[in-house]
C-alpha positions as CSV (number, residue, x, y, z in Angstrom):
1,X,97.9,150.4,131.4
2,X,96.8,154.0,131.3
3,X,95.6,154.7,127.8
4,X,95.6,158.4,128.4
5,X,99.3,158.3,129.3
6,X,99.9,156.6,125.9
7,X,98.0,159.4,124.1
8,X,99.8,162.0,126.2
9,X,103.1,160.8,124.8
10,X,101.6,161.3,121.3
11,X,100.5,164.7,122.4
12,X,104.1,165.5,123.3
13,X,105.2,164.5,119.8
14,X,107.0,161.3,120.6
15,X,105.1,158.5,118.9
16,X,107.9,155.9,119.0
17,X,108.0,156.3,122.8
18,X,104.3,155.9,122.9
19,X,104.5,152.6,120.9
20,X,107.2,151.3,123.3
21,X,104.8,152.2,126.2
22,X,102.1,150.0,124.6
23,X,104.6,147.2,124.1
24,X,105.7,147.3,127.7
25,X,102.5,145.7,129.0
26,X,101.7,142.0,128.9
27,X,98.3,140.4,128.2
28,X,96.9,143.4,126.4
29,X,93.3,143.3,125.1
30,X,92.6,142.8,121.4
31,X,91.7,146.5,121.2
32,X,95.1,147.5,122.5
33,X,96.9,145.0,120.2
34,X,95.0,146.4,117.2
35,X,96.0,149.9,118.3
36,X,99.6,148.9,118.4
37,X,99.3,147.4,114.9
38,X,97.8,150.6,113.6
39,X,100.7,152.7,115.0
40,X,103.3,150.3,113.7
41,X,101.9,150.4,110.2
42,X,101.7,154.2,110.3
43,X,104.9,155.2,112.0
44,X,107.3,152.2,111.9
45,X,106.9,150.1,108.8
46,X,105.1,153.2,107.2
47,X,103.0,151.0,104.9
48,X,99.5,152.2,106.0
49,X,97.0,152.6,103.2
50,X,95.9,156.2,103.8
51,X,92.3,157.2,103.3
52,X,91.1,160.5,102.0
53,X,87.7,162.2,102.3
54,X,88.1,163.6,98.8
55,X,88.2,162.1,95.3
56,X,90.2,165.1,94.0
57,X,93.7,163.8,93.0
58,X,95.3,167.2,93.6
59,X,93.8,167.4,97.2
60,X,95.0,163.9,97.9
61,X,98.5,164.8,96.8
62,X,98.6,167.8,99.1
63,X,97.4,165.7,102.0
64,X,100.0,163.1,101.3
65,X,102.7,165.8,101.5
66,X,101.6,166.7,105.0
67,X,101.1,163.1,106.1
68,X,104.7,162.3,105.1
69,X,105.8,165.4,107.1
70,X,103.8,164.3,110.2
71,X,105.4,160.9,110.2
72,X,108.8,162.4,109.9
73,X,108.6,164.8,112.8
74,X,106.6,162.4,115.0
75,X,109.3,159.8,114.7
76,X,112.1,162.1,116.0
77,X,113.4,163.4,112.7
78,X,114.9,166.9,112.8
79,X,112.0,169.4,112.4
80,X,113.9,171.9,110.2
81,X,114.9,169.2,107.7
82,X,111.4,167.7,107.8
83,X,109.9,171.2,107.0
84,X,112.5,171.5,104.1
85,X,111.2,168.3,102.6
86,X,107.6,169.4,103.1
87,X,108.4,172.6,101.2
88,X,110.0,170.7,98.4
89,X,107.1,168.3,98.0
90,X,104.4,170.9,98.2
91,X,106.3,173.1,95.7
92,X,106.4,170.2,93.3
93,X,102.6,169.6,93.7
94,X,102.0,173.3,93.0
95,X,104.6,173.3,90.2
96,X,106.5,176.3,91.6
97,X,110.0,177.0,92.6
98,X,111.2,174.7,95.4
99,X,112.9,177.6,97.1
100,X,109.5,179.2,97.8
101,X,108.9,180.1,101.4
102,X,106.5,177.6,103.2
103,X,104.3,180.4,104.4
104,X,104.0,181.7,100.8
105,X,103.2,178.1,99.7
106,X,100.4,177.8,102.2
107,X,99.0,181.1,101.0
108,X,98.8,179.6,97.5
109,X,97.2,176.5,98.9
110,X,94.6,178.5,100.8
111,X,93.6,180.2,97.5
112,X,93.3,176.9,95.6
113,X,91.4,175.2,98.3
114,X,89.0,178.1,98.5
115,X,88.3,177.7,94.7
116,X,87.6,174.0,95.4
117,X,85.1,174.9,98.1
118,X,87.2,174.5,101.2
119,X,88.6,176.7,104.0
120,X,92.4,176.3,104.6
121,X,94.2,177.5,107.7
122,X,98.0,176.9,107.5
123,X,100.8,177.8,109.9
124,X,102.0,176.0,113.1
125,X,100.2,174.2,115.9
126,X,103.2,174.3,118.2
127,X,105.7,172.8,117.7
128,X,104.8,171.5,114.2
129,X,103.3,172.7,111.0
130,X,100.0,171.3,109.9
131,X,96.9,172.8,108.3
132,X,93.2,172.6,109.2
133,X,91.1,172.1,106.0
134,X,87.3,172.1,106.3
135,X,84.1,172.7,104.2
136,X,81.4,174.2,106.4
137,X,81.3,177.3,108.7
138,X,78.4,178.7,110.9
139,X,78.7,181.4,113.5
140,X,77.0,182.5,116.8
141,X,77.8,185.3,119.3
142,X,78.5,184.8,123.0
143,X,79.3,186.8,126.2
144,X,81.8,184.9,128.3
145,X,82.7,185.4,132.0
146,X,86.4,185.4,132.7
147,X,88.5,186.1,135.9
148,X,89.2,189.7,134.9
149,X,85.8,190.6,133.3
150,X,83.5,189.6,130.4
151,X,84.6,188.9,126.9
152,X,82.3,189.3,123.9
153,X,83.1,187.0,121.0
154,X,81.8,185.3,117.9
155,X,82.2,181.5,117.6
156,X,82.6,180.0,114.2
157,X,81.4,176.3,114.2
158,X,83.4,174.5,111.5
159,X,82.9,171.0,110.2
160,X,83.4,168.5,107.4
161,X,87.2,168.3,107.7
162,X,89.8,167.0,105.3
163,X,92.7,167.5,107.7
164,X,93.0,168.5,111.4
165,X,96.7,169.1,111.7
166,X,99.4,166.8,113.3
167,X,97.8,166.0,116.6
168,X,94.8,164.4,115.0
169,X,97.1,162.3,112.8
170,X,99.3,161.4,115.8
171,X,96.4,160.0,117.8
172,X,94.2,158.5,115.0
173,X,91.6,161.2,115.7
174,X,91.5,160.6,119.5
175,X,92.8,164.1,120.2
176,X,93.0,167.3,118.2
177,X,92.7,171.0,118.6
178,X,89.3,171.8,119.9
179,X,89.5,175.3,118.3
180,X,91.5,178.4,118.2
181,X,91.2,182.2,118.5
182,X,91.6,184.7,115.7
183,X,90.9,188.4,115.6
184,X,87.5,187.9,114.2
185,X,86.5,185.4,116.9
186,X,87.1,181.8,117.9
187,X,86.7,178.6,115.9
188,X,85.0,175.5,117.3
189,X,86.0,172.2,115.7
190,X,83.0,169.9,115.2
191,X,84.4,166.6,113.9
192,X,81.1,164.8,114.3
193,X,79.2,167.2,112.1
194,X,76.4,167.2,114.7
195,X,74.5,169.9,116.7
196,X,76.6,171.2,119.5
197,X,75.4,171.3,123.1
198,X,76.5,174.8,123.9
199,X,75.5,174.4,127.6
200,X,77.8,171.5,128.3
201,X,80.8,171.9,130.7
202,X,83.2,171.0,127.9
203,X,81.8,173.6,125.5
204,X,81.4,176.3,128.2
205,X,84.8,175.9,129.9
206,X,87.2,173.6,128.0
207,X,86.4,175.5,124.8
208,X,84.6,178.8,125.3
209,X,86.4,180.1,128.3
210,X,89.7,178.8,127.2
211,X,89.5,180.4,123.8
212,X,87.9,183.6,125.2
213,X,90.8,184.0,127.5
214,X,93.1,183.8,124.5
215,X,91.1,186.5,122.7
216,X,91.3,188.7,125.8
217,X,95.0,188.2,126.2
218,X,95.7,189.0,122.5
219,X,94.3,192.4,123.2
220,X,95.7,193.0,126.7
221,X,99.1,191.3,126.2
222,X,99.9,191.4,122.4
223,X,103.4,190.0,122.9
224,X,102.3,187.0,124.8
225,X,102.8,183.7,123.0
226,X,102.9,179.9,123.2
227,X,103.1,178.6,126.8
228,X,102.2,181.9,128.3
229,X,98.9,182.0,126.5
230,X,98.2,178.3,127.3
231,X,99.2,178.7,130.9
232,X,96.5,181.3,131.5
233,X,93.8,179.6,129.4
234,X,94.4,176.3,131.2
235,X,94.2,178.0,134.6
236,X,90.8,179.4,133.5
237,X,89.7,175.8,132.8
238,X,90.7,174.7,136.3
239,X,89.0,177.7,137.9
240,X,85.6,177.1,136.3
241,X,85.5,173.4,135.3
242,X,82.9,171.5,137.5
243,X,85.0,168.3,137.8
244,X,88.3,169.7,139.2
245,X,90.0,166.3,139.5
246,X,89.2,165.3,136.0
247,X,90.9,168.5,134.8
248,X,93.8,167.9,137.1
249,X,94.3,164.4,135.8
250,X,94.3,165.8,132.2
251,X,97.0,168.3,133.0
252,X,99.1,165.8,134.9
253,X,99.0,163.4,131.9
254,X,99.8,166.3,129.5
255,X,102.7,167.7,131.6
256,X,106.2,167.9,130.2
257,X,109.0,170.2,131.2
258,X,109.8,171.2,127.7
259,X,109.4,174.9,126.7
260,X,109.1,174.0,123.0
261,X,105.8,172.3,123.7
262,X,103.3,175.0,124.6
263,X,100.4,172.8,125.9
264,X,102.5,170.2,127.8
265,X,104.7,172.9,129.3
266,X,101.8,175.0,130.4
267,X,100.2,172.0,132.0
268,X,103.5,171.2,133.7
269,X,103.8,174.7,135.1
270,X,100.2,174.6,136.5
271,X,100.8,171.3,138.3
272,X,104.2,172.5,139.5
273,X,102.7,175.7,140.9
274,X,99.8,174.0,142.7
275,X,102.1,171.3,144.0
276,X,104.2,173.9,145.7
277,X,101.1,175.5,147.2
278,X,99.5,172.3,148.5
279,X,102.4,170.0,149.1
280,X,105.5,172.1,149.2
281,X,106.9,169.9,146.5
282,X,108.2,170.4,143.0
283,X,105.6,168.2,141.2
284,X,103.0,165.8,142.5
285,X,101.7,163.6,139.8
286,X,99.6,161.2,141.9
287,X,96.0,162.2,141.5
288,X,94.9,160.3,144.7
289,X,97.1,162.7,146.8
290,X,95.2,165.7,145.3
291,X,91.9,164.1,146.3
292,X,92.8,164.8,150.0
293,X,91.9,168.5,149.2
294,X,88.6,170.0,148.5
295,X,88.1,170.8,144.8
296,X,87.0,174.4,145.6
297,X,90.3,175.0,147.3
298,X,92.2,173.8,144.2
299,X,90.1,176.1,142.0
300,X,90.7,179.0,144.4
301,X,94.5,178.5,144.2
302,X,94.3,178.2,140.4
303,X,92.7,181.7,140.5
304,X,95.5,183.0,142.7
305,X,98.1,181.7,140.2
306,X,96.2,183.4,137.4
307,X,96.0,186.7,139.3
308,X,99.7,186.5,140.2
309,X,100.5,185.9,136.5
310,X,98.3,188.8,135.5
311,X,100.2,191.1,137.9
312,X,103.6,189.9,136.6
313,X,102.5,190.6,133.0
314,X,101.5,194.1,133.9
315,X,105.2,194.9,134.4
316,X,107.2,196.6,131.6
317,X,109.1,193.5,130.4
318,X,107.7,190.1,129.5
319,X,108.1,187.5,126.8
320,X,106.3,184.3,127.6
321,X,104.6,185.2,130.9
322,X,105.9,182.0,132.5
323,X,109.2,180.9,134.0
């Protein structure tokens, strides 16, 4: 069994399919059986005893509203109806009109959490809603090399989380957003509350270059969204990451031909584009076949895909930046 394939299905927002994948294997270890039990309690029988990193009853009630929403959307319920129920439950918690817009509700939540000593970032981590709620923020400035020049940026190191949106919930903390880019800089998620090794490949490439590319694209291509942004940032990872095949394996596992899922669709497009270059095929998902090629040649072709995309975006009309 490939455990990362299991988590990739969670990453794609299909937890029930992920559970079926776990069940399809015989003679699983006790760790895998325990993982299966945890997922069943959370998403099937829905009788998990949820834990909170706050004793505040109001905070706990808000978190419960989002947990219920996560379970709903991750078990294939209609997203629009799930968001309607989330709006109603949060409005009741805030004791405001149930017809209040969800964005307006999250603005109110941000204000209350700030009064309670927390930062709150609402909105959507495509394709679902789900806030990031944390307590501590520190910042540092960097100069980052990218394919089309250098990018200056400020990194906000954030820690002591109450919530890390839906992906963290879907994977029991195994995966989550590593950070995000805003106009004021980029945010680095420090879930371990420890000193960060800013010279590591993961920080320098997976996080810093990925998010710096977003920041650059926000300025250069202000209409670019979703999969288009992720396609370019993930190509930057492949261009610079020292272990090319590790990054390829990640993208292969993440891949899904679904335009509504920005990260999986961007990964799919990268593997599709490189598969055409190296194999003349639509999609090659066998990592061993890729090992027949030198890693530097793969990075070089990733750069070519990036520059081709850059030229396409320089045209007058674009929406996503990807086909």
